[in-house]
C-alpha positions as YAML, in Angstrom:
chain: A
units: angstrom
residues:
- id: 1
  name: MET
  ca: [-17.70, -27.40, 15.05]
- id: 2
  name: TYR
  ca: [-19.01, -23.90, 14.23]
- id: 3
  name: ILE
  ca: [-22.48, -24.77, 15.57]
- id: 4
  name: ASN
  ca: [-20.89, -26.12, 18.76]
- id: 5
  name: HIS
  ca: [-19.17, -22.75, 19.39]
- id: 6
  name: ILE
  ca: [-22.41, -20.86, 18.76]
- id: 7
  name: SER
  ca: [-24.36, -23.05, 21.18]
- id: 8
  name: LYS
  ca: [-21.67, -22.59, 23.87]
- id: 9
  name: LEU
  ca: [-21.76, -18.83, 23.34]
- id: 10
  name: ALA
  ca: [-25.57, -18.78, 23.57]
- id: 11
  name: LEU
  ca: [-25.44, -20.80, 26.81]
- id: 12
  name: LEU
  ca: [-22.81, -18.45, 28.25]
- id: 13
  name: LEU
  ca: [-24.89, -15.37, 27.35]
- id: 14
  name: THR
  ca: [-28.00, -16.94, 28.86]
- id: 15
  name: LEU
  ca: [-26.19, -17.69, 32.13]
- id: 16
  name: ALA
  ca: [-24.71, -14.18, 32.22]
- id: 17
  name: ALA
  ca: [-28.16, -12.67, 31.76]
- id: 18
  name: CYS
  ca: [-29.49, -14.73, 34.67]
- id: 19
  name: SER
  ca: [-26.80, -13.59, 37.10]
- id: 20
  name: ARG
  ca: [-27.62, -10.74, 39.45]
- id: 21
  name: ASN
  ca: [-25.27, -8.55, 41.44]
- id: 22
  name: SER
  ca: [-27.82, -7.07, 43.83]
- id: 23
  name: GLU
  ca: [-27.56, -7.48, 47.56]
- id: 24
  name: LYS
  ca: [-31.31, -7.35, 48.19]
- id: 25
  name: PRO
  ca: [-33.43, -10.14, 46.66]
- id: 26
  name: LEU
  ca: [-36.22, -8.93, 44.37]
- id: 27
  name: GLU
  ca: [-39.81, -9.47, 45.46]
- id: 28
  name: ALA
  ca: [-42.93, -9.42, 43.35]
- id: 29
  name: PRO
  ca: [-45.00, -6.25, 43.75]
- id: 30
  name: LYS
  ca: [-48.03, -6.71, 45.97]
- id: 31
  name: SER
  ca: [-50.23, -3.67, 45.27]
- id: 32
  name: TYR
  ca: [-51.61, -2.34, 42.01]
- id: 33
  name: GLU
  ca: [-49.62, 0.89, 42.51]
- id: 34
  name: GLU
  ca: [-46.37, -1.07, 42.89]
- id: 35
  name: LYS
  ca: [-47.14, -3.10, 39.78]
- id: 36
  name: THR
  ca: [-47.86, 0.03, 37.77]
- id: 37
  name: LYS
  ca: [-44.74, 1.78, 39.07]
- id: 38
  name: LEU
  ca: [-42.51, -1.15, 38.16]
- id: 39
  name: GLY
  ca: [-44.13, -1.69, 34.76]
- id: 40
  name: PHE
  ca: [-45.83, -5.00, 35.51]
- id: 41
  name: GLY
  ca: [-48.96, -5.71, 33.50]
- id: 42
  name: SER
  ca: [-51.20, -8.28, 31.95]
- id: 43
  name: LEU
  ca: [-50.37, -9.88, 28.65]
- id: 44
  name: ALA
  ca: [-54.06, -9.70, 27.79]
- id: 45
  name: GLY
  ca: [-54.29, -5.99, 28.63]
- id: 46
  name: PRO
  ca: [-56.44, -4.19, 31.18]
- id: 47
  name: GLU
  ca: [-59.68, -5.58, 29.76]
- id: 48
  name: GLY
  ca: [-58.53, -9.20, 29.88]
- id: 49
  name: LEU
  ca: [-58.73, -11.67, 27.04]
- id: 50
  name: THR
  ca: [-61.68, -11.13, 24.71]
- id: 51
  name: MET
  ca: [-62.99, -14.01, 22.63]
- id: 52
  name: SER
  ca: [-66.17, -12.57, 21.10]
- id: 53
  name: THR
  ca: [-67.18, -9.83, 18.67]
- id: 54
  name: ASP
  ca: [-70.19, -8.59, 20.62]
- id: 55
  name: THR
  ca: [-71.05, -4.97, 21.16]
- id: 56
  name: ILE
  ca: [-71.32, -3.97, 24.78]
- id: 57
  name: SER
  ca: [-72.44, -0.54, 26.02]
- id: 58
  name: GLY
  ca: [-71.23, 1.48, 23.07]
- id: 59
  name: ARG
  ca: [-68.02, -0.44, 22.50]
- id: 60
  name: THR
  ca: [-67.35, -2.32, 19.30]
- id: 61
  name: ASN
  ca: [-65.06, -5.29, 19.64]
- id: 62
  name: ASP
  ca: [-63.46, -6.49, 16.42]
- id: 63
  name: THR
  ca: [-61.91, -9.90, 15.85]
- id: 64
  name: GLY
  ca: [-58.43, -8.52, 16.62]
- id: 65
  name: GLY
  ca: [-59.42, -7.83, 20.22]
- id: 66
  name: ASN
  ca: [-59.01, -4.06, 20.03]
- id: 67
  name: VAL
  ca: [-61.86, -1.95, 21.28]
- id: 68
  name: VAL
  ca: [-62.94, 1.53, 20.11]
- id: 69
  name: ASN
  ca: [-66.04, 3.51, 20.88]
- id: 70
  name: ARG
  ca: [-68.49, 2.83, 18.07]
- id: 71
  name: TYR
  ca: [-70.26, 6.17, 18.45]
- id: 72
  name: LEU
  ca: [-67.02, 8.13, 18.08]
- id: 73
  name: TRP
  ca: [-66.04, 5.94, 15.12]
- id: 74
  name: GLN
  ca: [-69.35, 6.45, 13.31]
- id: 75
  name: ALA
  ca: [-69.43, 10.18, 14.09]
- id: 76
  name: SER
  ca: [-65.88, 10.55, 12.74]
- id: 77
  name: LEU
  ca: [-66.80, 8.80, 9.50]
- id: 78
  name: ASP
  ca: [-69.95, 10.89, 9.12]
- id: 79
  name: THR
  ca: [-68.15, 14.15, 9.87]
- id: 80
  name: LEU
  ca: [-65.25, 13.50, 7.48]
- id: 81
  name: LYS
  ca: [-67.38, 12.37, 4.52]
- id: 82
  name: PHE
  ca: [-66.62, 15.68, 2.76]
- id: 83
  name: ALA
  ca: [-62.94, 14.69, 2.33]
- id: 84
  name: PRO
  ca: [-61.51, 11.67, 0.48]
- id: 85
  name: LEU
  ca: [-60.52, 8.95, 2.94]
- id: 86
  name: LEU
  ca: [-56.89, 7.84, 2.57]
- id: 87
  name: SER
  ca: [-56.61, 5.35, 5.42]
- id: 88
  name: SER
  ca: [-59.00, 3.72, 7.85]
- id: 89
  name: ASP
  ca: [-58.02, 1.45, 10.74]
- id: 90
  name: GLY
  ca: [-61.12, 0.49, 12.71]
- id: 91
  name: PRO
  ca: [-59.41, -1.67, 15.34]
- id: 92
  name: GLY
  ca: [-56.77, 0.99, 15.93]
- id: 93
  name: GLY
  ca: [-59.25, 3.87, 15.81]
- id: 94
  name: ILE
  ca: [-57.37, 5.85, 13.15]
- id: 95
  name: LEU
  ca: [-58.85, 7.77, 10.20]
- id: 96
  name: ILE
  ca: [-56.69, 9.76, 7.78]
- id: 97
  name: THR
  ca: [-58.05, 11.80, 4.90]
- id: 98
  name: ASP
  ca: [-56.25, 12.69, 1.73]
- id: 99
  name: TRP
  ca: [-55.53, 16.35, 1.05]
- id: 100
  name: TYR
  ca: [-58.78, 18.28, 0.70]
- id: 101
  name: GLN
  ca: [-59.03, 21.71, -0.89]
- id: 102
  name: PRO
  ca: [-62.26, 23.63, -0.31]
- id: 103
  name: ALA
  ca: [-63.66, 25.47, -3.33]
- id: 104
  name: ASN
  ca: [-61.86, 28.75, -4.15]
- id: 105
  name: ALA
  ca: [-59.39, 28.25, -1.28]
- id: 106
  name: LYS
  ca: [-55.65, 28.90, -1.40]
- id: 107
  name: ASP
  ca: [-54.92, 26.23, 1.16]
- id: 108
  name: ARG
  ca: [-55.65, 22.53, 1.58]
- id: 109
  name: LEU
  ca: [-56.17, 20.32, 4.62]
- id: 110
  name: LYS
  ca: [-55.33, 16.78, 5.68]
- id: 111
  name: ILE
  ca: [-57.16, 15.43, 8.72]
- id: 112
  name: GLN
  ca: [-56.18, 12.68, 11.11]
- id: 113
  name: VAL
  ca: [-58.62, 11.37, 13.71]
- id: 114
  name: ARG
  ca: [-57.43, 9.11, 16.51]
- id: 115
  name: ILE
  ca: [-59.88, 7.48, 18.90]
- id: 116
  name: LYS
  ca: [-57.91, 6.80, 22.06]
- id: 117
  name: ASP
  ca: [-60.45, 5.22, 24.38]
- id: 118
  name: LYS
  ca: [-63.46, 2.96, 24.40]
- id: 119
  name: GLN
  ca: [-65.54, 5.43, 26.41]
- id: 120
  name: LEU
  ca: [-67.49, 8.33, 24.94]
- id: 121
  name: ARG
  ca: [-65.54, 11.15, 26.59]
- id: 122
  name: SER
  ca: [-64.08, 14.43, 25.37]
- id: 123
  name: ASP
  ca: [-60.50, 13.23, 25.83]
- id: 124
  name: ALA
  ca: [-61.15, 9.98, 23.96]
- id: 125
  name: ILE
  ca: [-60.64, 11.61, 20.57]
- id: 126
  name: GLU
  ca: [-57.77, 13.54, 19.06]
- id: 127
  name: VAL
  ca: [-58.12, 15.40, 15.76]
- id: 128
  name: THR
  ca: [-55.16, 16.89, 13.95]
- id: 129
  name: VAL
  ca: [-55.68, 19.15, 10.93]
- id: 130
  name: TYR
  ca: [-52.56, 19.63, 8.80]
- id: 131
  name: LYS
  ca: [-52.53, 22.66, 6.53]
- id: 132
  name: GLN
  ca: [-50.64, 23.52, 3.35]
- id: 133
  name: VAL
  ca: [-50.66, 26.80, 1.46]
- id: 134
  name: LYS
  ca: [-50.17, 27.10, -2.30]
- id: 135
  name: GLN
  ca: [-47.14, 29.18, -3.24]
- id: 136
  name: ASN
  ca: [-45.90, 29.52, -6.80]
- id: 137
  name: ASN
  ca: [-46.55, 26.09, -8.31]
- id: 138
  name: GLY
  ca: [-46.23, 23.98, -5.16]
- id: 139
  name: TRP
  ca: [-47.63, 23.37, -1.69]
- id: 140
  name: ILE
  ca: [-45.83, 24.61, 1.42]
- id: 141
  name: ASP
  ca: [-46.52, 23.13, 4.86]
- id: 142
  name: SER
  ca: [-47.94, 25.71, 7.24]
- id: 143
  name: GLY
  ca: [-48.23, 23.46, 10.28]
- id: 144
  name: ILE
  ca: [-51.17, 22.24, 12.30]
- id: 145
  name: ASP
  ca: [-54.37, 24.26, 12.43]
- id: 146
  name: ILE
  ca: [-55.17, 23.98, 16.15]
- id: 147
  name: LYS
  ca: [-58.42, 25.94, 15.93]
- id: 148
  name: ALA
  ca: [-59.79, 23.72, 13.14]
- id: 149
  name: SER
  ca: [-58.63, 20.62, 15.04]
- id: 150
  name: ARG
  ca: [-60.59, 21.62, 18.17]
- id: 151
  name: GLU
  ca: [-63.67, 22.56, 16.13]
- id: 152
  name: LEU
  ca: [-63.69, 19.17, 14.40]
- id: 153
  name: GLU
  ca: [-63.24, 17.39, 17.75]
- id: 154
  name: ASN
  ca: [-66.29, 19.23, 19.10]
- id: 155
  name: ILE
  ca: [-68.35, 18.46, 16.00]
- id: 156
  name: ILE
  ca: [-67.46, 14.76, 16.21]
- id: 157
  name: LEU
  ca: [-68.24, 14.62, 19.94]
- id: 158
  name: LEU
  ca: [-71.64, 16.25, 19.45]
- id: 159
  name: LYS
  ca: [-72.43, 13.92, 16.56]
- id: 160
  name: ALA
  ca: [-71.35, 10.88, 18.63]
- id: 161
  name: ARG
  ca: [-73.66, 11.92, 21.46]
- id: 162
  name: GLU
  ca: [-76.53, 12.36, 19.00]
- id: 163
  name: ILE
  ca: [-75.91, 8.88, 17.56]
- id: 164
  name: ARG
  ca: [-75.80, 7.41, 21.05]
- id: 165
  name: VAL
  ca: [-79.06, 9.07, 22.10]
- id: 166
  name: SER
  ca: [-80.86, 8.06, 18.90]
- id: 167
  name: SER
  ca: [-79.67, 4.44, 19.23]
- id: 168
  name: GLN
  ca: [-81.06, 4.18, 22.77]
- id: 169
  name: THR
  ca: [-84.58, 5.25, 21.84]
...
């Protein structure tokens, strides 16, 4: 009896969700701009469905189907080798270091690198350097060091270009 009431309620909710009170019938978008504006997309993503793990023109495709630029990934790993690595997500393009304190420094840094695109471009990488300062017997957050973040981005980009050039010769 209880299951019967639940199934009737589910049917009623389904029918209510299907009803529409609009005067104008909806039409499928015809242009790419209309699709983008209305939020239509592909279930497989803009690159389509990928079934292989090949490397194509500087892109590394893992078995999960996500794609990151292999030069940016390798350059990020090489650049951050001075700090202990806390987390690494290759398919997602995320690297996070543990807190690193340079010798004789009163502050420590935590670095997060995010590779946002499969192309080797300056806007394909985002570096965030978090900073803490030692006060009394504890660490106090002092925010994001924007200058250090930009410097690391530039270092990683230069290193990625060097790796790309050396791999093509």
